[in-house]
Structures are given as structure tokens and as C-alpha cells.
N, C-alpha and C positions, 0 to 999 in steps of 0.2 A: 504494500500500500504506500502510495506516495503522500508525502506531507507537504502542505503549503508553507510559505515563509512564516506565517503567523504561528503555525503549530510548532515548527522547529524552534522559533524564538521562545515560545512558552515552555517547551521541553528543556531548553538550555537554562531558562530562568529558574527551573526547579532543581537544578544541580548545584552542588557546592562549586564555587569558583576555583578552588584549589584542587580538590581530590575528585570532583565529579560525582560524588555519591548523592543519591536521592534520599533525603531525610529532612527533618525539620531544619529549616535554614533561618539564619539571623543576618541582619545588616548591622554593620558597625557604624557608629556615627561618623559622618564625613566621607564614607566610602559607598560606592554604588553597587559593589559586588555583594553577593550573599554567600554565607559560609555555613558549613555544618558546625556543630558545637566544638568539636576537636580542633578544626582548622581556625575557627573564629578566635579561640583562646590563643593559639599560636600566632595568628596575625596581630592580635591586640598586643601580645607580649613583645613581638618584634617592633611594633611601633613605639612602645614604651622604651625598649632597649635603645633604639636609634636616638630617641630624644635624650636619654640619659648619657649616651656616648657623646653626643654633640655638646651637652652641657658640661660634661667633664673635660672635654677637649678645650672648650672655650675658657674654662676656669683654670686650665693648666694642670689638671689632676690626671691621675692614672685611670685608664679606661680599658686596659688589656683584658681583664677578666670579663667585663661586659661584652667586649668584642668577641671573645671566645664563646660566650654563651649565645650571642647572636649568630655566630657561625654554626654552632651546633643546632640551633633552632631552624636556621635556614636549610641545613641539610635534611632535617626531619621533614620540613614542608616540601622540599624537592622530591624526596623519596616517596612521600604520600601522593604527590601530583603525578609522578611517573608510574605509580603502581596501578593506575586505572586503565 
């Protein structure tokens, strides 16, 4: 069965923007994408880590541990995205 453009758009809107799973999706403030609960937590954490890294850098403070945590989180998001 062929789908029209509107049906394809609705199907994509019901998938997590990271992992593609069909589940209850949430929107994070300021973002247009929708995420499953696991991915939304990781995306929100990555946003906070980036903010903290920038603040530490601007204040001349050490941020290596934050950067390592962000790298680990990014790998986890990438693995999840590629597993679909």
C-alpha cells in the first residue's frame, strides 16, 4: 500500500527523533523534535553539559570531566540512533 506525503509525515512524527522507536514521545522546551523518555533524558542532559562546559571555559575553570561525560553520552545516543 502506498502512503501519501501527509501519512508519511504523520508516521515520522510518531517516532523518536533519535532512536526511531514508536512510544510515548515528549518535546523538550525550545526544540521541535520529539523524543522517547530515554532519549529525551539524554538530550536534556547533553544540553545541560554543553552549557556547563561553556560556563566553565569562560570562567577559566577545568571542564575535562564534563567533556568526558558529554563524550560518553554522545556515544550512547549515537549507538541508540544506529541500532534502529
